[in-house]
N, C-alpha and C positions, 0 to 999 in steps of 0.2 A: 503428494505430501503436503501442499498447500492448497488450502479450498479457501476460495474467495466467494464472497457474495454481496449484495447491496446494490449493484449497478442499476441503471434504468434511465428514463426519459424525465427531465424535469425542464421547467420553463427558467429563463435568466432570471437571477436573483433568488432563487429556489435553493434547497438544501438536499444533500443525499449522505447517506453514512453507508461506508464500505467496511466490511468486515473480513478478516483472513485468519485460518486457524492451521497451524502446523501440527502434524501427525507422524508417527512413526516414533523409531528409538533416537530419540535425539537427547545428546548429553548437555547440550546448551544452546542458546540462541545468541549470536554475537551481534547480529545486526537484523532488524526486521522493518518493513516498509513497503512503500509503493513507489513504481514507476509508472508511466503512461506513454502512449504512443499514439499520435494523431495521424489520421490519413496523409501520407505522403512526408511524414517527418519520422527523424529518429526518436527512438525511446530516450525518455529524459526522467531525472529523478523528480520525484513528488515531495516526498516526506518519508524519513528514516530514523527510527531510534535505535540506540545501541544498548547494551546489556546494563551500562552505568545509568541509562536514562536521558543520556545527551540526544538532543533532537536538531536534524538538520531539515531546513525547507527550502524548496526552490523558492527564487524571489518572486515568482509571478502568483504564488499562492499565499504568502505570509500575510497574517492577519484575516485570512478566510478559510484555511483548512487548519485543522487541529489532529495530530496523530496522538493515540494514546494507547497503552496495553490495554488487554482485556482482563478480565478476572484470573485468567490463567497466563502465565508467562509466555505461553505459546501462541498467544493470541494478539492480534493488533487490530485497531480500529482506526478509520480516516473519517473525520465529519468534515463535510464539504459545505460551506455556506456561501451565499452571494454568487452562486455559480454564474458563470459568462460563457458564452458561446465557445470561447477559446479554449474551454475547459474540456471539451468534446473530445474522446479519445476512448482507446481500450486501457483500462488501469489493470496492471498487473502486481500482484502480491510479490514479494521478494524477501528471502531470509538467507542469511550467512549464519551456518550452523554447524556444530562441532559434533560428529557422529563417531561411532565405531570405538572399538578397543584400542585403538591408537590414538583416538582424538584428532582425527583429520576434519578439516573444514571442507564443507562443500555448499555449494550455491543451489537455493531451490527457487524455481519461479512457479507461480500459480498460472492458472489456465487463461488469466484475463477475465475481465468483466467491463462491458460496455456503459460508458457514461454518455447520453446525448442531452446537451443542454440546447434548447430551441430558444430563439431570439424575438 
């Protein structure tokens, strides 16, 4: 339901862009964004954007990462600049969506894309 792309290996100080697209019969996307999980650590929020355009960033990425919607409302991008070794993690796309005839809310996770920042 969520297809992410754009991970890879980059040197510290470099940039990467992650993209995520939602597919399926979705009535609406309430929240969409990115979480990450570094080795030995819990999954944490990176950046999310809600249907009103309000954005929430982790303190550790403020000023370096920018989340934005793609051309379609079902797409979200994460521009990551000035990457640090501490940003190394598996990045997961996340979406809180409204689906079905009853308009129920579901939570989707992408398959994860690895970002490795070498120092």
